[in-house]
Each structure stands twice: as C-alpha cells, then as structure tokens.
C-alpha positions as CSV (number, residue, x, y, z in Angstrom):
1,X,0.0,0.0,0.0
2,X,1.3,3.5,-0.9
3,X,2.5,5.6,2.0
4,X,-0.1,8.4,1.3
5,X,-2.9,5.8,1.3
6,X,-1.6,4.4,4.6
7,X,-1.7,7.9,6.1
8,X,-5.2,8.6,4.8
9,X,-6.4,5.2,6.2
10,X,-5.0,6.0,9.6
11,X,-6.5,9.4,9.6
12,X,-10.0,8.0,8.6
13,X,-9.7,5.3,11.3
14,X,-8.6,7.8,13.9
15,X,-11.4,10.3,13.2
16,X,-14.1,7.6,13.0
17,X,-12.8,6.0,16.2
18,X,-12.9,9.3,18.0
19,X,-16.5,9.9,17.0
20,X,-17.4,6.3,18.0
21,X,-15.9,6.8,21.5
22,X,-17.8,10.1,21.8
23,X,-21.0,8.3,20.8
24,X,-20.4,5.7,23.5
25,X,-19.8,8.3,26.2
26,X,-22.9,10.3,25.2
27,X,-25.0,7.2,24.9
28,X,-24.1,6.0,28.3
29,X,-24.6,9.5,29.7
30,X,-28.1,9.7,28.2
31,X,-28.9,6.3,29.6
32,X,-27.9,7.2,33.1
33,X,-30.0,10.4,33.1
34,X,-33.0,8.4,31.8
35,X,-32.8,6.0,34.7
36,X,-32.8,8.7,37.3
37,X,-29.2,10.1,37.8
38,X,-28.9,13.9,37.8
39,X,-25.9,14.4,35.5
40,X,-26.6,17.6,33.7
41,X,-28.2,17.8,30.2
42,X,-26.6,15.4,27.7
43,X,-26.9,16.2,24.0
44,X,-29.4,14.2,21.9
45,X,-31.4,12.9,24.9
46,X,-33.8,10.9,22.8
47,X,-31.2,9.0,20.8
48,X,-29.8,6.6,23.4
49,X,-30.3,3.3,21.5
50,X,-29.6,4.7,18.0
51,X,-26.4,6.4,18.9
52,X,-25.0,3.4,20.7
53,X,-26.0,0.8,18.1
54,X,-25.6,2.5,14.7
55,X,-23.4,5.3,15.9
56,X,-20.8,3.6,18.1
57,X,-21.1,-0.1,17.0
58,X,-22.0,0.7,13.4
59,X,-18.8,2.8,13.1
60,X,-16.7,0.1,14.7
61,X,-18.1,-2.8,12.6
62,X,-17.8,-0.6,9.5
63,X,-14.2,0.0,10.2
64,X,-13.5,-3.6,10.8
65,X,-15.1,-4.6,7.5
66,X,-13.4,-1.8,5.5
67,X,-10.0,-2.9,6.8
68,X,-10.8,-6.5,6.0
69,X,-12.0,-5.9,2.4
70,X,-9.3,-3.4,1.6
71,X,-11.2,-1.3,-1.0
72,X,-11.3,2.5,-0.8
73,X,-15.1,2.8,-1.3
74,X,-15.7,0.5,1.7
75,X,-14.5,3.3,4.1
76,X,-17.8,5.1,3.3
77,X,-19.6,2.8,5.7
78,X,-17.8,3.8,8.9
79,X,-17.5,7.4,7.7
80,X,-21.3,7.7,7.2
81,X,-22.0,6.0,10.5
82,X,-19.6,8.4,12.3
83,X,-21.0,11.4,10.4
84,X,-24.5,10.4,11.4
85,X,-23.4,10.0,15.0
86,X,-21.7,13.4,15.0
87,X,-24.9,14.9,13.4
88,X,-27.0,13.5,16.3
89,X,-24.6,15.1,18.8
90,X,-24.7,18.4,17.0
91,X,-28.4,18.5,16.5
92,X,-28.6,18.4,12.7
93,X,-31.9,17.3,11.0
94,X,-33.2,13.8,11.5
95,X,-33.5,13.4,7.7
96,X,-29.8,14.0,7.2
97,X,-28.8,11.7,10.0
98,X,-31.1,9.0,8.6
99,X,-29.7,9.5,5.1
100,X,-26.1,9.0,6.3
101,X,-27.2,5.9,8.3
102,X,-28.9,4.4,5.3
103,X,-26.0,5.1,3.1
104,X,-23.5,3.6,5.6
105,X,-25.7,0.5,5.9
106,X,-26.0,0.1,2.1
107,X,-22.2,0.3,1.7
108,X,-21.8,-2.4,4.3
109,X,-24.3,-4.6,2.4
110,X,-22.1,-3.9,-0.7
111,X,-19.0,-5.0,1.3
112,X,-20.6,-8.3,2.1
113,X,-21.9,-8.6,-1.5
114,X,-18.4,-8.2,-2.9
115,X,-17.1,-10.7,-0.4
116,X,-19.8,-13.2,-1.3
117,X,-18.9,-13.0,-5.0
118,X,-15.4,-14.1,-4.1
119,X,-16.2,-16.6,-1.4
120,X,-19.9,-17.7,-1.4
121,X,-20.1,-18.9,2.2
122,X,-23.1,-19.0,4.6
123,X,-21.4,-16.9,7.2
124,X,-21.0,-14.0,4.7
125,X,-24.8,-14.2,3.9
126,X,-25.5,-14.1,7.7
127,X,-23.4,-11.0,8.2
128,X,-24.9,-9.5,5.0
129,X,-28.4,-10.0,6.4
130,X,-27.2,-8.2,9.5
131,X,-26.1,-5.3,7.4
132,X,-29.6,-5.2,5.7
133,X,-31.0,-5.0,9.3
134,X,-28.9,-1.9,9.8
135,X,-30.5,-0.3,6.7
136,X,-34.0,-1.3,7.8
137,X,-33.4,0.0,11.3
138,X,-32.4,3.4,9.8
139,X,-35.5,3.4,7.5
140,X,-37.7,2.5,10.5
141,X,-36.3,5.4,12.5
142,X,-36.8,7.8,9.6
143,X,-40.4,6.7,9.2
144,X,-41.1,7.6,12.8
145,X,-42.4,4.2,13.6
146,X,-42.7,3.3,17.3
147,X,-39.5,2.5,19.2
148,X,-40.9,-1.0,19.8
149,X,-40.7,-1.6,16.0
150,X,-37.2,-0.2,15.8
151,X,-35.6,-2.3,18.6
152,X,-35.8,-5.7,16.8
153,X,-34.0,-4.4,13.7
154,X,-31.2,-2.7,15.9
155,X,-30.9,-6.0,17.7
156,X,-30.9,-8.1,14.5
157,X,-28.0,-6.0,13.1
158,X,-25.8,-6.9,16.1
159,X,-27.0,-10.5,16.7
160,X,-26.6,-11.5,13.0
161,X,-23.3,-9.8,12.6
162,X,-21.8,-11.6,15.6
163,X,-23.4,-14.9,14.7
164,X,-21.9,-14.7,11.2
165,X,-18.5,-13.9,12.6
166,X,-18.7,-16.9,15.0
167,X,-19.9,-19.1,12.2
168,X,-16.8,-18.1,10.2
169,X,-14.6,-19.3,13.0
170,X,-16.7,-22.4,13.5
171,X,-15.2,-23.7,10.2
172,X,-12.1,-24.6,12.3
173,X,-14.1,-27.4,13.8
174,X,-15.8,-28.5,10.6
175,X,-19.4,-27.3,11.1
176,X,-21.7,-29.5,9.2
177,X,-24.3,-28.4,6.6
178,X,-27.1,-29.5,9.0
179,X,-25.7,-27.3,11.8
180,X,-25.4,-24.3,9.4
181,X,-29.1,-24.9,8.4
182,X,-30.1,-24.8,12.1
183,X,-28.4,-21.4,12.5
184,X,-30.0,-20.1,9.3
185,X,-33.4,-21.2,10.6
186,X,-32.9,-19.4,13.9
187,X,-31.8,-16.2,12.0
188,X,-34.9,-16.5,9.8
189,X,-37.1,-16.4,12.9
190,X,-35.2,-13.2,14.0
191,X,-35.9,-11.6,10.6
192,X,-39.5,-12.6,10.5
193,X,-40.1,-11.3,14.0
194,X,-38.4,-8.0,13.2
195,X,-40.6,-7.6,10.1
196,X,-43.8,-8.5,11.9
197,X,-42.9,-5.8,14.5
198,X,-43.6,-3.1,11.9
199,X,-47.2,-4.0,12.0
200,X,-47.6,-5.7,15.4
201,X,-44.7,-4.7,17.7
202,X,-45.6,-6.9,20.6
203,X,-46.1,-10.1,18.5
204,X,-43.0,-9.3,16.4
205,X,-40.9,-8.8,19.5
206,X,-41.9,-12.2,20.9
207,X,-41.0,-13.9,17.6
208,X,-37.7,-12.1,17.4
209,X,-37.0,-13.0,21.0
210,X,-37.6,-16.7,20.1
211,X,-35.1,-16.2,17.3
212,X,-32.5,-14.6,19.6
213,X,-32.9,-17.5,22.0
214,X,-32.4,-20.0,19.2
215,X,-29.3,-18.2,18.0
216,X,-27.9,-18.2,21.5
217,X,-28.5,-21.9,22.0
218,X,-26.8,-22.6,18.6
219,X,-23.8,-20.5,19.7
220,X,-23.6,-22.2,23.1
221,X,-23.8,-25.6,21.4
222,X,-21.5,-25.1,18.4
223,X,-19.2,-22.2,19.0
224,X,-15.5,-23.0,19.1
225,X,-15.3,-21.2,22.4
226,X,-16.6,-24.3,24.1
227,X,-13.3,-26.0,23.2
228,X,-10.9,-23.1,23.6
229,X,-12.1,-22.0,27.0
230,X,-9.8,-24.7,28.5
231,X,-6.6,-23.5,26.8
232,X,-5.6,-20.8,29.4
233,X,-4.4,-17.2,29.1
234,X,-6.0,-14.8,26.7
235,X,-7.8,-17.7,24.9
236,X,-9.6,-18.7,28.1
237,X,-10.5,-15.0,28.7
238,X,-11.9,-14.5,25.3
239,X,-13.8,-17.8,25.2
240,X,-15.3,-17.1,28.7
241,X,-16.5,-13.6,27.6
242,X,-18.1,-15.1,24.6
243,X,-19.9,-17.9,26.5
244,X,-21.1,-15.4,29.2
245,X,-22.4,-13.2,26.4
246,X,-24.3,-16.1,24.8
247,X,-25.9,-16.7,28.2
248,X,-27.2,-13.2,28.3
249,X,-28.5,-13.4,24.8
250,X,-30.5,-16.5,25.8
251,X,-31.9,-14.7,28.9
252,X,-32.8,-11.7,26.7
253,X,-34.6,-13.9,24.2
254,X,-36.7,-15.3,27.0
255,X,-37.5,-11.9,28.4
256,X,-38.5,-10.6,24.9
257,X,-40.9,-13.5,24.7
258,X,-42.4,-12.7,28.1
259,X,-42.6,-9.0,27.8
260,X,-43.2,-8.4,24.1
261,X,-41.0,-5.4,24.7
262,X,-44.0,-3.5,26.1
263,X,-42.8,-0.5,28.0
264,X,-45.2,-1.2,30.9
265,X,-43.7,-4.7,31.5
266,X,-41.5,-5.1,34.5
267,X,-39.2,-7.1,32.2
268,X,-38.9,-4.4,29.6
269,X,-35.6,-2.7,30.8
270,X,-34.1,-6.1,31.6
271,X,-35.1,-7.5,28.2
272,X,-33.2,-4.6,26.5
273,X,-30.1,-4.5,28.6
274,X,-29.4,-8.2,28.9
275,X,-28.9,-8.0,25.1
276,X,-27.4,-4.6,24.5
277,X,-25.2,-4.6,27.7
278,X,-24.8,-8.2,28.8
279,X,-24.5,-9.8,25.3
280,X,-23.0,-7.0,23.2
281,X,-20.5,-5.7,25.7
282,X,-19.3,-9.2,26.6
283,X,-18.7,-9.6,22.8
284,X,-16.7,-6.3,22.8
285,X,-14.6,-7.4,25.7
286,X,-14.0,-10.7,24.1
287,X,-12.9,-9.3,20.7
288,X,-11.0,-6.2,21.8
289,X,-7.6,-8.0,21.9
290,X,-8.2,-9.0,18.2
291,X,-10.0,-5.9,16.8
292,X,-7.8,-3.2,18.2
293,X,-4.5,-4.5,16.6
294,X,-6.4,-5.3,13.3
295,X,-7.8,-1.7,13.1
296,X,-4.9,0.2,14.4
297,X,-1.8,-1.9,13.9
298,X,-1.0,-1.4,17.6
299,X,0.1,-4.2,19.8
300,X,-2.2,-5.3,22.6
301,X,-0.8,-6.8,25.8
302,X,-3.1,-9.2,27.6
303,X,-3.1,-9.1,31.4
304,X,-5.2,-11.1,33.8
305,X,-6.5,-7.9,35.2
306,X,-8.9,-7.8,32.1
307,X,-11.0,-10.3,34.0
308,X,-12.0,-7.7,36.5
309,X,-14.2,-5.6,34.1
310,X,-15.5,-8.8,32.5
311,X,-16.7,-10.2,35.8
312,X,-18.0,-6.8,37.0
313,X,-20.0,-6.5,33.8
314,X,-21.8,-9.7,34.5
315,X,-22.5,-8.7,38.2
316,X,-23.8,-5.2,37.4
317,X,-26.1,-6.4,34.6
318,X,-27.4,-9.0,37.0
319,X,-28.0,-6.2,39.5
320,X,-30.0,-4.3,37.0
321,X,-32.1,-7.3,35.9
322,X,-32.9,-8.2,39.6
323,X,-33.8,-4.6,40.3
324,X,-36.1,-4.5,37.2
325,X,-38.0,-7.7,37.9
326,X,-38.4,-7.3,41.6
327,X,-39.1,-3.5,41.6
328,X,-35.9,-2.7,43.5
329,X,-35.4,0.7,41.8
330,X,-32.3,1.8,43.8
331,X,-30.6,-1.5,42.9
332,X,-31.6,-1.0,39.2
333,X,-30.3,2.6,39.3
334,X,-27.0,1.6,40.9
335,X,-26.7,-1.3,38.6
336,X,-26.8,1.1,35.7
337,X,-24.2,3.4,37.3
338,X,-21.9,0.5,38.0
339,X,-22.4,-0.7,34.4
340,X,-21.0,2.7,33.2
341,X,-18.1,2.7,35.6
342,X,-17.2,-0.9,34.6
343,X,-17.1,0.1,30.9
344,X,-15.0,3.1,31.8
345,X,-12.6,0.8,33.7
346,X,-12.5,-1.5,30.7
347,X,-11.6,1.4,28.3
348,X,-8.9,2.6,30.6
349,X,-7.4,-0.9,30.9
350,X,-7.5,-1.4,27.1
351,X,-5.6,1.9,26.7
352,X,-3.1,0.7,29.2
353,X,-2.8,-2.7,27.4
354,X,-2.1,-0.9,24.1
355,X,0.5,1.4,25.7
356,X,2.3,-1.6,27.3
357,X,2.1,-3.5,24.0
358,X,3.8,-0.6,22.2
359,X,6.5,-0.4,24.8
360,X,7.1,-4.1,24.6
361,X,7.3,-3.9,20.8
362,X,9.8,-1.0,21.0
363,X,12.0,-2.9,23.5
364,X,11.6,-6.3,21.8
365,X,10.0,-8.0,24.8
366,X,7.2,-10.5,24.7
367,X,3.7,-10.2,26.3
368,X,3.0,-12.6,29.1
369,X,-0.5,-14.2,28.9
C-alpha cells in the first residue's frame, strides 16, 4: 500500500474511532439520566439506542469490515455512521442523519456482497443480512415508527453480525451443513419477528425473542469457544467472555418473549439491557484483543486484570435485571451506574494494554499471557 494511502487510512480510522468513542460516552450519559441520575443535560437525549448501536457499534463494525476488504469505497460505511453520530450530537436534522445511516448500511451490504462473490459462504450471507437489518433500522427510525418496532432491527444487526463472525470461526471445527441450516433457521425467525414488529410490535418482539434464543442456543452448542475455554491465558479470557455473552442473549430472548417489549412490562428494561449490555458488551470485551490490533496496527498486551471488568459487567447487569424484575429501583439505578463505571474501567485498561504493548514492541519483549 502506498504511504499516502496508509496515512489517509490511519486518519480516517482515527477520526471515525474518536466519534465512536464520543458516541459511546454520550449514549451512556443519556442512559444514566433516563434511569434517574442527575448528571446535567446530555446532547441528543432521545437517541440513546440509535447512537449506541448504529453510531458507536456501526462505526466500529464498518471500520473492521473496511479494513478486511481493503477497498477504498468501503470506508464510506464507517464514515457515514460516524457522520450520522456526529450529526445527532450536533443536533442536525433527522433526515440528514437517517440518510447517512442508510448510506452507511447500504455500503456495508455492498461490502458483504463483494465478499460473497469471491467466497460464497453461509457466514457472509448471515453478516450481510445483519447489514440489511442496519438499513431497515435506519429506515424505520426515519419513518417515525414506534421504538418497539425499531428495537428488533437494531438487535438483529448486532446478533446476526456476531453470529456470522462466529460461524466463520466455526469452520475450524468443521461445522456440518445441518448445523449451518439450524443457524439459518434461527436467523430466519429473528428476521420474521423484526418484520412483523412493523405492524404488530408486541407479536414481532416475541417472535424475534424466540429467534434470539435459538441463535444463543446454537452459539452455546456449536461455537469453538466451548473448546478453547480450557486453553488458558488470553484464549480462556476471550472464550469465557463469549460464553457469558451467549448466556445473556438467551436470557434476553426469553425476556423478549415474556414482555413483548411492552414499556409497561417489569421485564422491559431487563429485556433490552441483557442484550445490548450483557450480550453485546461481553462480545466487545472478548474481541477487543483482536479488533484493536487489526484496526490500528498497535500491539495489545493481555493481562489477567482484564478479567476484572468482565466479571464486574456480569455482576452489574445481574443487579440491573434483579432490580427490574423485583421492583428494586435503587438496585436498578446503581446497577446502571456501575455498568457505566465498569465500561470506563475496561476502556482505561484497554488503553493501558495498548501502551504496554507498544513499549514491549519497542524494546523487543514478549507479552505474558
């Protein structure tokens, strides 16, 4: 790659990553104020879910895929997602934000389309379907349909993307065609439920919840993490984070089926945050040691201390769920605050791991896992 292209790539990655981090901070800030903490007036108070899923995670996933495919046009996906997120924070029109989100999702669909032409594999179709869910989530938001109809598409984007990535790795243990068909059937239930939610949000949420549960059970049964969890060091850490996340996805699926994602349900908040916090953040903690070097070229030094935020995440999500279901509002509120502090601790430890990794690379020492 030409030096000027490398410099431009690093610049785009740096800018998009900075916007993604800002989106994460603001999204958490908004969430804390909505649950009862008095923390000033965050920007974009009504965009908690959108800015975290399509703003933060959309940018990160777009960056990952742009790096993987290595084509200049692919960078439009994370740039559009980051631009939409910045637009939300700056208060630009919803129409412009939605246009950027739709364009970013369409480019991501194009990335998977280009990959499928080269390598027609099921896992690429699964991730491509997740990218379509991104586009449909943005369209749903633009149409002003109820939040209950938007949530299943936001969830489908993340669940299908992660399931596709794990199916890709499952090739290492020779996943059979029958096992792949079971995952595709589970994903079909997710997509059907998300579609039904446009017309009947409660029914659609219950169907999508069943699909999420089936996806979780497939991952628990067939993911390579079941084998690698015994290998020790960073491998055990990553596999444990994955398996914990799959457990939260299963719990979330059951809560979706019980609550129908109706705001009056005592399980509503728990149904959302077991997925978007318990499942998704466990996935982020699991993949950070791989994604950060891939995106930035920086070394990442694993330390056992990374188990601390991983375990705290599980405990604080459990606090929030118990508080929701049993009406213990102070426990729920403190669970949310401790969620935020846990994520801040994780980010700080990731930065420390990168700094240590760079120092070790400079001095020619090896990381201890």
